[in-house]
N, C-alpha and C positions, 0 to 999 in steps of 0.2 A: 278857355280861349286857345285856339290852335297855335302852335309854334310856327311863325312865318318862315322859319328857316328849316322846317322839318322836311324830310324826304323819305321815300319808301325804304323799308328795311332792306339790308343786303340781299336777303333771299329772294326778294321780289323784283330786284333791279335787273335790267338787261345789260349785259356787259360783254365786251370783247377784249380779252387780255391784250395788253400792249406789248407783252413780252412772251414769246413762246419758249418754254423750257422743258427739260426732261422730267423735272419734278416740280409740280405746281405747289408752291408753298405760300399761298395767300393767307398770311396769319390772321389778318383782321377779319377775313370772311368767316373765321371760326368763332368769332365772338358774337354773343347774342345782341340784338339791337339795343336792349335796355342798358347794356354796359357801355356801348358806344355813345348812346344818347345822353345818359345821365352821369356816369362816373368814369369817364375815360381818364385814367391816371397815367401820365406819361413820364418817363424818366430820361434824363439826358445821357446817363451812362449805361452801356449795354448790359452789364451784369445784373441790373435790377429789373424787376417786373412788377406789374400791378398786384397788389396784395389780395384783391378780391377775385382775381382770376387764377384758378388752380388747375386748369385743364392741362394735362401732361402733353397732349398733342400740340398745344400752342407753345409750350415751353421746351421745345427741343433745341435744335442746333444754334440758331441765331436769334438771341433774345432782343437784339437791337432792331429787328426788321419792322415791328409795328411803328416805332418812331421813324425809321427810315422811309416807310411807305408814306407816312404823312408829310414828311419833309419833301418828298419827291413832288408833291403837288404845289410846292412853292418854288417857282423857277429861280428865285433869287437865292435860295438856300445853298446851291452849289457854288455860289460866288464867295461864300464864307469859308475860309481856309480850314478852320477847325472842324466844321460840320462835314466838309468834303473828305477830310482825312479819316474821320471816325466812321462815317456812314457810307463812304464811297459813292457819293451822289452822282459823280460824273461817270461812273462805271456800272456795268451790269455784273451781278453776282450769280455764279453758277447755281442752278437749282432753285432760283427765286423768281417769282412772278409778281410784278407790280400791277395790281388790278386796275382796270379802267374805271372801276367804281371810285367815286370821290368820297372817301370815308370822312373827310373833314367836315362834310355837311352835318354829320351826326355829333360832332364834338360840341359840348356845352361848357365843360369844366376842364381846365388844364391845371393839374395839381401835382407838380413834381415832388416825389418823396424819396427817401432813402439816402439823402446826401449825408456824407460823413466827412469829418475833418481828417480822418485817416485815409489817405489816398492809396488805392490799390496799385502800386507801381508795377506789380507782376502782370497786371492786365493790359499794360501798354504794348501795342503791337510794334514790330520793327519799323514799319513805315512812319508811325507816329513818333516813335523814339528818335528817328533820324531827323524829323522836322524840329522836334523840341531841342535836340542837341544844337541845332543851328541858332536857336534863340539864346543860347548861353553867351553868345558874343555880344548881345545887346547890353548897353550900359545905362540907357535912360528909360526905356519902355519895353515891357514884355506883355504882349496881347492886351494892350490898352491900359496896363497898370504902370503908372509912372513911379519908378523905384524911389526917386527922391521925395515922393509924396507919402510914402509909407510912414507910419508913426516912428518917432525917434526910438532907436534900440531894437526895432522889429527885424531889420535885416540881419542883425547879429544872431537872431533866433535860429536862422537857417545855417547849417554847417557848410553848405556850398550852394552854388547857383542852380544846380540841377534840382534840388529840393524846392527852391522858389519857383522855377519854371513849371514843375509839375503842379504846384498849387495854382499858379496863374492859369494853366491850361484847364484845370478842373473847373475853376470858377467861370472862365470864359465859355466853356462848353455848356455849362448850366444855363447861362443867360441867353446864349445864342439859340439853343434848342427851343426854349420857351418863346422867344420872339418870332422865330421863323415858322413855328407851327401856328402861333396866335395871329400873326399879322394879316394873313389873308381872310381870316374869319372873325375879326374883332366885333363886327356887328351882331353876331349870333352868340357870343360868349356870355355866360351868366356868372361864371366864377373864374378867377385868374389869380395867380401869384406873380407879383412883379418884383424882380430883384432891384434893389435900390440903386445899384450902380448903373442901371439902365433906365432910370426914371425919366430922363429927357426924351427918349424915343416915345414912351407911352404918353407923356404929357402933350407931345405934339399932335397926337391922334386921339385925344380924349373925346372928341366929338363923334367918334365912330363906335363908342361903347354904349350903344343905345339899349342893349339888353342886360348890361352888367348889373348884377344884384349883390355879388360878394367879391371883395378884393382883399388880398393879403399882401402887405409890403414886407419884403425880406431883406434884412441887413446882410449883404454879401460883400461889403467893402470894409477893410480894416481902418476905421477911423481912430479907434482907441487901442492902447496897448500899455499894460503895466509891466515894466521891465523886471519888477520884483518877482513875477510869476515864474521866471526861468532863471537858472543859474547863470552867473556871469561867465561869459566866454570872451577870449581875445577876439577882436574884430578880424574877420577873414580878409586877406589881402584884396579880394575882389570887391569888397564893400568900401574900402578906404577911399578909392577915387570917387565912387558914387556919393559918399557922404560929404566929401570935401568940395565937390563940384557945386558951384552956385549957391554957397551958403555964406552967411555973414559971420562975424566973429562970435556970435552966440549960437551958431549952429543952425539958425533958422533959414529955410529956403528963401532966397531972394525973389521977390516979386510973386510969391505964391501964398495961398492961404494955409493956415495951420490946419491940423486935423480937426480941431474944434470948429473952426470956421467952415470947413468943407462939410462937416456933418450938419451944422446949422443950416447951410444952404440946401443940402439934400432934404432935410426935414421940412423946410419951407416949401419945396416942390411937392412933397407928399401931400401937405395940407392943400396946396393949390390944386392938385389933381382932384381931390375929393370935392372941394368947393366948386370947381368948374363943372364937374359931373353933375352935382346937385343943381347948379344953375341951368344946365342944359336939359336935364332929364327929370328934374324934380325929386320925388321920393323913390325913384327906381332903385337906387343903391340902398340896401337895407343893412349891410354888414361890412365894416371896414376894420381889419385887424392888423396889428403890427407884430411881426415875428422876429425875435432876437436871432442874431446870426452866429453860427458856429462853423463857418467856412474856413477860417484861418486858425491854424493850431496855436494854442496859448493866447489867443486874442479874441475872446467872445465879445460880441457887440450887442448892445441893448438900446432899445428905443426909450427916449425920455418920456416919463409919464405925462408931462404937460403936453407933449405933441400928440400922444394918443387921445388925451382928453379933447384937444382942439379938433382932431379929426372926427371923433364920435359926436361932438357937439353939432357937427354940420349935417348929420343924418338922423332919422327918427330913432328913438330909443327902442330897445327890444321890447315887444309888447308883453310877453310873458317870460320874465327872467326866472329860470329854474334853479340856478346855482349862483353862489357867491364865492369867489376865490380871488387870488391875486390878479388874474387876468380880467376879472369883471370890475375891478376898482376904477379904472378910467371911465368905463361906461356909466357907472353910478355917479361918478364925480362930474361927468359931462351933463347928466340929466338928474340932478338931485331932487328936483321937485316933481318930476313926472314918472319916475320909476315906481312901479307897483310891486312892493315886496311880498304881497300876499301869495304870489306864485312860487316863491323860493322854496325848494325842497331840500337843498343841501348847502352847507357852509363849510368852507375849508379854513384851516387854522390861519393861513397866511392873510386872510381877510382882516384879522384882528391885530395886525402889526401896529397900526395907528389908525385914528379916525379918518374916514374918507375925506370929509371936508367939514367946515364949521357948521354946527347945527345938525350933523348927521352922525351922532356918536353910536357906538355899539349898543348902548342901552336903549337907544331910540329905534334901532333897526330890528333887534331880536323880537320884540313883541309884535311887530308887523309881519313877520314871516309865519303866517298862519298855517301853511302847509309844510312846515319844516319837519323833515324826517331824519336827517343826518347832520351832526354837528361835530366838527373837529377843531379844537381851539386850545390856546394856552389858557391858564387861569385868568378869569375876568374880574374876580373880586367877590367878596362875600355877599354883596347886595345885588348881583347881576340877575339872579333868577327869582328875586322876591316877588316880582310881578306875576310870575307863573304860579308860585305857591298861593298868592292871594286870589288869582283867578280860579284855581281849583277849589279853594275854600269857599269862595262866593258861590260857585256853581253847585257845590255839594249842599250848601245852605239853602239855595233856591229849590233844588230837587227834593230836599227833605221837608221843605215847607209845604203844607197842604193848601195854602191859600193862593200861591203864585206858581205859575208854570212857566217853562221856557217859551211856550207858545205866546203867552201873554206878554212876556218881555220882548219877544221878537217884533211885536207891533208897536213898540215904543220908539220914539225918536231918540237918537243919541245913545242907542243901546250898546253895551260893551261888546268888544270883538269876540269874546268867548261865547256870547249868545248868538251872534250872527254867523260865525264860522265854526264854533266849537273850540275845545281846547287844542292847543298845538300838539299834533300827533308825533312828537319826537320819539324815534325808535332807537337810533344809534348815536352814542355820544362818546367822544374821546377827548380827554384833557391831558395835554403834555406840558409839564411845568418847564418854564424857560427862565431866563434871567430877568425879564422885564417885571414879573410879578410872581410872588411865591404862591404855592398851592394852599388852598384854604378848604378844610373839611366841611365847613358850613355851606360852601358853594355846592359841593357834591351831594350833601344831604338834601339841599333844596331841590336839586335835579331829581333825585330819587322820589321825593314826595310829590313834586309838581307833575311829573310825567309817569307816575306809577302805573297808569292804565295801558300805556303804549310802549314803554321802553323795553327793548329786547337785549341791548348790549351796552354795558357801562365799562369803559376802560379808563383808568387813571394811571398816569406815569409820572413819577417825580424826576427831577433833574439830577444828573450825576455831576457833582462838582469835581474839578480837577484836583482840588486839595482841600482838606478840612482838618482842623486841629482836633486832637483827642479830647480837648477840654470843651468842645462845642456842646452846649446844653442839648439835652434830648428833647426832640419835638414829637408830641403825640398827635396822631391824626385819628380822630374818633369818627368811624363810619357806622351808620345804622341808627343814629339817634332820630327818633320820630318817624322812622320809615313805616310805611303801610304795605299791605300785600301788593306785590308786583307779579301778577300771574303771567305776564308776557315775557319777563326777562329770562334769557337763556345763557348769557355770558356776564360774568362779573370778574373783572381783572383789575386788581389794585397792586401797583408795582412801585415801591419806594427804593431808590438806589443808594441812598446815603446811610451810613452807619448810625447817624444821630437822628434818623427818622424811624418812628415806630407806628405800625398800623394797629390800632386798637378797635376791635369789632364789638358792636353791641351784642349782648348774649342772644338776642332773638333775631339777629340779622338774617341768618339762613332760613329761618322759619317764614320769612316774608317772600322767599323765592322758591316756592314748591316745585316749579317746573324747570329749574335751572339745569343746564347740561354741562357747563364748563365753569369752574371756579379756579382762579389763579390769584393768590394773595401773597405777596412777598415783601419782606424787608430784611435788613441786615442785623437784626437783633443778635447780640453775642453775649455780653455780660448782663445778667438779669437776676432779680431777687424772686425766689419762688413765692414769697408772700404776696407779690403783685399779680400773680396769675389768677384770673377769674375765668373759669371755663365757660365756653358757649354751651347752649342747650343742645342736647341731641335732637336731630331733625330728620324727618322722613323725606328723602330726596329720590324718588323712584326713577327720574329721568337723568340723573347725574351720570356723566360719562368720564369726566376728567376732573380730578381734584389735585391741585398743586399748591401746597402751603409751605411757606418758608419763613422762619423767624417767629415773631410774636403770634401770628395766626396759627402756626403749628403748635406752639406751646399751649394756647388756649383752646385748641380743638378737642372736642369730646369724642374719643374713639368709638363710643357707642353708636355714633352716626354711621359708622362703616357697616353695622348690621342692618342699616335702614337704606342702603344704596345698592340694590340688587343689580343695577345695570352698570356699575362702575367698571371702567376699562383701564384707565391710567391713574395711578396713585403715586404722588411724589410728596414727601413730607420730611422736614428736617430744619436744622439751623446751620447757618454758615457765617463766616467772618467776612471781612471787607473785600476779599478777592473772589468771593462766590465759589471757592473750591475747597477751602479748609473749614471743617466744621468746628463748632464749639461744643465741648462736652464738659459739664460741671464735674467737680470731684465726685467720685462714685458714691461715697457715703451720703453726700448731700442729695445726689440724684435718687438713690434708693429711698431716702427718708421722705423726699417730696411725693413719692408714690405710696408711702406707707409700708415700704418693704424694709424689714429689719433683719439683717443678716446675723447669723450666729457669731461670726468673727467680730462684728461690731460690739456685741454684748460681751464677748469674752475679753476684748481689749478695753472694756470699760469706757467706751466712747459715750459721752453724755450729750443729750439733745439740748440745744439752746432754744428756749422758748417753746411756744406751741407748735406742734407738728403740723406741717402743711401736707394735706392729702389730696393729690390730684386724681382725676378719673383714671382708673387702672386700665392699662393696655393688656387685654386678655389674649390677644393673638389667636382667637378661635372663631373668627368671623367666616361666614360663607359668602364668597364673592365669585359667583359662577362665571362672570364675564371678564374678570380682571386679566389683562394681558401684560401690563407693564407696571412694575413695582420698583420704586427708587426711594430708599430711606437714607437719611443723612444724620450725622451727629448722634445724639442720645437715642434717637428712635432706631437707628441701625444697631447701636450697642445693645439695646434691650431686646432686639428682635429675637423671636423664637421661631425656629424652623417649622414648628407644627402648624403655623399659619398656612403653609403651602399646601397642606392637605385639603384646604377649603378653596383652592384657586385652580380648578382643573384646566383653565384656558391660559394660564400664565406661561409666557414664553421668554420674558426678559426680567432678570432680577439683578438689582444693583444695591449693594450694602456698603456705605461709605462712612468710615469712622476716622478719617484723617483729621489730625489736629495739629496745632502748633507745638504741643508738648511732646518732645522727642521720646521721652520714656514713659509717657502716661497712657492709660486706657487700652492696655492690650486685651483683646477679646479672644479667649481660648475656646476652640471648638472641641468638645469632648464627646464621649460615647453617648451621653444623655441627649445631645442635640440631634442625634441621628434617628431617634425613635420616639414614639408616643405611647402613652399608657393604653394597653389593650384590655381584653377581658381578664378579670381577676388580677393576678400579679404579673401577667405577661406584658411584654412590650412589642409593639409592631414597628417595623422599619418604615421610615418615611421615604417614599419614592415619588419623585416629581417628574413625570414623563414628558410634560409639555415644554419645559424650559429648554431653550436653545442657546441663550446668551446669559452667562453668569459673570458678574463683576464683583470682586471683593477688594475694596480699597481701604488702606489703613493697616493697623497692627493686628491683623488676624493671625492667630498662632495655632498650629497643629503640631503636637509633639510626637506623633507616631505616624509612620508611613502607612500603616494599616488603616488608621482612622482617616488619613487623607485620601486613601484609595476608596474607602467606603463612602466618604463624603462626596468626592468628585465623580466617581464612576457609578456607585450603587444608588446614591440618592438622586443624582442627575444623570440618568443613563443616556439621554439624548442631547446633552450639551455639546454644541459644536464650537462655540467661541467662548474662551475663558480669559478673563482679564484680572490679573492681580497686581496691585500697586501698593507699595509700602507708604508712599507719600512722605510728608514732612516728619513723621515720627518713626521712620524705619519700619521694620517688621514686614509682614507678608506671609502668606501661607507656605511659600517655598523657601523663605529666608532661613528658617531654622534647620530644615531638612536638606536643603541644597539642591543642586542641579541633578544629581544622581537620582534622587527620589522622584523628581518631576519626570525625567526620562523613563524611569522604570514604569511609572503609571501610564505614560503615553504608549510605550512599546509593548507592555505586557497585557494590554487590554485591546486586542486587535478588533474586537467587535464594536468598540466605541469609535464613532465617526468624528474624530477631532478634525477641525479645519484651521483654527488659529488659536494659539495659546500665547497670551501676552503676560510677561512675568515682571516682577520687581527686581529680578536679578540683572546684574551687569553682564554685558556680552562676554562669554568665556574666552579664555586664551586658546591658542591653537591646540595645545596639548589636551585641554579639556574638551575641545571640539572632537578631537580624535578619540578620546576615551569614551565619550558618550554617544558617538555615532551621529554627529551632526554634519551638515554640509551646506555650503553657500550655493546659491543658484548658479553662479558662473562655474563652480567646480562640477556641478551636476552636468552641465552642458558639454564641458570640454574634456573631462577625464574619466567619467564613469562608464563602465561596461554594463548596459542595461540587461544583458542576458544573465548576469550574475548578481545584480544589485536591484533591490526593490525599494522604491521611494514611497514613504507614507504620505497621504494627502493631508499634511498638517504643516503649518508655518509656525515657528516659535520666534516671538519678538522679544528682544532684550532691551533693558533700560539704557537710554543715552542721557545722562544727567538725571532729571526728574521725570522724563517722559519716555515712553516706549514708542519709537517712531516706526512707520510702516516699512521704510527701506532697510531697517536694521534687523533683518530676520535670517533664520537658518532653517533648513529643511531637516527632516528626520529620516534616517536610513534604516532599512530592515535588511540585514545582510544574510545571504545564503551561501555558506561555505566559501567565503571571500578571502583570498590571500593572494596578494599581488603587489607590484610596485605602484604606489599611489602618490604621485608628485605633490598633490595638495595636502596629503595627510602627513605633514612633517612638523615635528615639534619646533618650538622657537629656536632651540639651540642645536638642532640637528642639521646636517648638511643637506643641501637640496637633492631631491630625487633619491633619497636613501630608501632601500627596500625595508618595509616594516610589516610586522604581523598585526593585523587588525584584531583587537582583543574582544570585540563584541560580535559574536556569531550567534544567530538565532537558529 
């Protein structure tokens, strides 16, 4: 059916410009007709522009002109003081042409966007500022806002009257632009946003909205305010008289409604608008929504749900509801018996906050969402997905039965939903544990079984409590029991944040996911008994790209799987304590014994084994991982790491080894000559050279006793490392700790071919004399005092520790000096007089 209000496109219209100018800037003429006709998005404030219009020609000097051109067609707009000030409707602007084409005939939707509670004061022009300054003298009303009707305590939120005037101006501009563009063309509008503060004007002309299909009501007036949201401030003197004027002994405005009463009256008018439109135009209106307001800082406004339900009950329900979230709750509540859930494809977790209404529980809704593909929810209980498990078993039984087919079943009356529609094709599920109900592993296992044919992503996240006692009993979450092959799954993320939660994987779990690409399984396991470790089975995972195991999943992982993951790119494995940064490493003798490693020192000292020896799968460190780019090992895995593994990782560019523990004196890991080479032909040994690594991070008590070994390790083994991070952590130590700053500077300065960019150390920032002795310089010294004709600066930043962290601002530069002897004001020892001439000792 043709649009009765349509008109020829701008390109076909005959026009005679009403203004003759030197530069014809008819902005709207540059827009294609489909934009004008279908999605004209207008903004009240000049700095914004339609998101779907990206033409640079249109977005040049005056972004307010499209709105201005449309306002020009309403002769009443210039009578509005705010609009006339902002858009200069009474004046002509140099270089602008207001076309004789009436572009308003193309407008169907007015959808102001981009409003922010942070007002851009810097955008206020001098002429507008002058007008607003005059409003500061007002004591009762500012642009239609009666000050004594603001919520109690809200005036005090503003430091002065100017801030309040700016806010009132912003809100007034918003509603006036919408009204003055919409008013001449109400009959042709299909979509409109109505500010609630202006509801009376729209209610008076509801009979003109004969084409309206979509309407959104926006809360732009501050009815509610929680004074606890802002810090208490003494009342500004300007507000005292306003607050005292016309109030009774309880502080209530005499003869006026409270904020609650005014809001209730506004809500009543919204309902009246919708009902009157339905009475006049039947089912023409198909969508009515309520948008919470964020116009007033620290005072967000929200529509009561019962009002939204009342509005939606007056219009037809959405025929094919595709999603369920918090915003759809009123719609379902308004039409509980007519909503067809079979079209729902996604459900958001906020939907499950509470049952929608009596007789419409979550257990009733889920089985009816036959097209459901995405589900994000808190835990729903151990029995929530039993129906799905039973459906799959029944269908498998029917398919395996030779006497009955699904075709026969489909001809029967009262046939099950899984016969008529098929199994629910759930692909993505995310469960986030909340306070309402604890996570249950049985629920997760049911999901994996019921939707095994379609599920691609399974994400489980446990809640992090603010506090838990050390005596809290350990909770085991068993995942993988009864799982069947899931050929479609590509993501498996299980994330437990509490130290008393342990993720226990079935030995065959990974075997059921042969096409998986990302595995992230984490918990905070720290103290454990080796006898409880039951290793998972090695699994061939040819498509695996990311493996991130932390806690119990790392301890039970069989490293033989690494030889079966040719496409692995990111590998993170380890154990951590409650703060996710400090690792747990068992006593070394127990650790070696768990892997069947018996050291000679243990035998010499006569250490006896207690009970049966526990032998875990051995980490051989000889896997070939041709695609591995990122390797991050923590705790015992970093401690046992052998550098020979790097020879099988030609693409590796980032290596992090973290052995930080809470034991200050424990678990030092000494880097020796043997770590730098591997066995070659016969009795010879070959140096390990890892050319691809650019980022190297050693955290914890790594010890190097010789500067020669340290140089071989950092420079010869990793010739292309640009970023080096060493951090002693909670147990002191660090590769530079024993050798000191001199060794570090010697390695940096004496290897000019090594392209260092940043070295972050565990050392504290040196004193000025040390800075002088080792040729270091702060950036401000470099700019102010150095003669660049005689001083060369190396392209490396050295960061020193500030407390337990090396911060980015706390760095020095490294100088390379060429016959440099001069007065250097910055190179002064702590006890030397300022500007004393000194001989710089480091000359290259």
